[in-house]
C-alpha positions in Angstrom: -2.8 -16.7 -36.1 -4.3 -15.4 -32.8 -2.4 -15.4 -29.6 -3.8 -17.5 -26.7 -5.3 -15.6 -23.8 -2.9 -15.2 -20.9 -3.7 -17.4 -17.9 -5.7 -15.6 -15.2 -4.3 -15.4 -11.7 -5.9 -17.7 -9.2 -8.7 -16.1 -7.1 -7.1 -17.0 -3.8 -4.5 -14.1 -4.0 -1.7 -15.9 -5.8 0.8 -18.4 -4.3 0.6 -17.2 -0.7 -1.2 -20.4 0.4 -4.0 -18.7 2.2 -7.3 -18.2 0.5 -8.3 -14.6 0.0 -4.9 -13.2 1.2 -3.3 -10.4 -0.7 -0.5 -11.4 -2.9 1.8 -8.8 -1.4 1.3 -7.9 2.3 4.0 -5.2 1.8 1.4 -3.1 0.0 -0.5 -2.5 3.2 2.7 -1.8 5.1 3.6 0.9 2.5 0.1 2.5 2.8 0.5 2.7 6.6 3.9 4.3 6.2 2.7 6.8 3.7 -0.2 7.8 5.9 2.1 8.1 8.9 4.5 10.3 7.0 1.7 12.6 5.8 0.3 13.0 9.3 3.8 13.6 10.8 4.6 16.2 8.1 1.4 18.2 8.9 2.0 17.9 12.6 5.5 19.3 12.4 4.5 22.0 9.9 1.8 23.2 12.3 4.2 23.0 15.3 6.9 25.0 13.5 4.3 27.7 12.5 3.3 28.2 16.1 6.9 28.8 17.2 7.6 31.4 14.4 4.4 33.4 15.1 
């Protein structure tokens, strides 16, 4: 009556073939892009405020 437990992912990060590697290297790339976008947004906001004042 009870369903079987789902199989656990392998501890080596999936099927990337390298032990301990993240299963999706795109995640780190997205984090870097998001941080760069935030930094650039604040930079241009401050730059535009100086020109107005």
